[in-house]
C-alpha positions in Angstrom: -6.0 3.4 1.0 -3.2 5.3 -0.7 -3.7 8.2 1.6 -3.5 6.0 4.7 -0.2 4.6 3.4 1.1 8.2 2.9 0.0 9.1 6.5 2.1 6.2 7.8 -1.0 4.3 9.1 -0.6 1.2 6.9 1.2 -2.1 7.1 1.5 -4.7 4.4 2.0 -8.5 4.7 5.1 -9.9 2.9 3.5 -12.4 0.6 2.6 -13.0 -3.1 -0.9 -11.7 -2.2 -0.1 -8.9 0.2 -2.8 -7.9 2.7 -3.1 -4.3 3.8 -3.7 -3.3 7.4 -4.7 0.3 8.4 -4.4 1.3 12.1 -3.7 -2.4 12.8 -7.1 -3.5 11.3 -7.3 -5.6 8.1 -8.7 -3.7 5.2 -12.2 -4.8 4.3 -11.4 -4.8 0.6 -8.3 -7.0 0.3 -8.9 -7.4 -3.4 -8.2 -3.7 -3.9 -5.1 -4.0 -1.6 -3.8 -6.8 -3.8 -4.5 -4.8 -6.9 -2.6 -1.8 -5.6 0.4 -4.0 -4.8 0.3 -5.9 -8.1 -0.1 -2.6 -10.0 3.1 -1.3 -8.3 1.5 1.5 -6.3 2.3 0.2 -2.8 5.1 -2.0 -1.5 6.7 -3.0 1.7 9.0 -0.3 3.1 11.3 -3.0 4.6 12.0 -6.6 4.0 10.3 -9.2 6.1 9.6 -12.9 6.4 6.7 -14.5 4.6 3.5 -13.3 6.3 5.2 -10.7 8.4 3.6 -7.3 8.6 5.9 -4.4 7.7 5.2 -0.7 7.1 3.8 0.0 3.6 5.0 2.8 1.4 3.9 4.3 -1.9 6.0 3.8 -5.0 6.7 6.6 -7.4 3.7 5.4 -9.4 1.6 5.5 -6.2 2.6 9.0 -5.5 1.7 10.0 -9.1 -1.7 8.4 -8.7 -2.4 10.9 -5.8 -1.5 14.0 -7.8 -4.8 15.8 -8.7 -5.5 15.9 -12.4 -5.5 19.8 -12.4 -1.9 19.8 -11.0 -0.7 17.4 -13.6 -2.0 19.6 -16.5 
């Protein structure tokens, strides 16, 4: 899911339980999408109204989560 966000293929709903859409299709694992958002790894790239879909982006923590362990050492 994080790689899809990096690739610009993801949208996120503006809500307290944000849903993630990849290539305009709802993710089949919305629990994980909610977890990524609540953990601060993904966020809306722009502001939007409640329920509106906006582009998703990685936070700094999300970018760090994609760094391979070997590169971090």
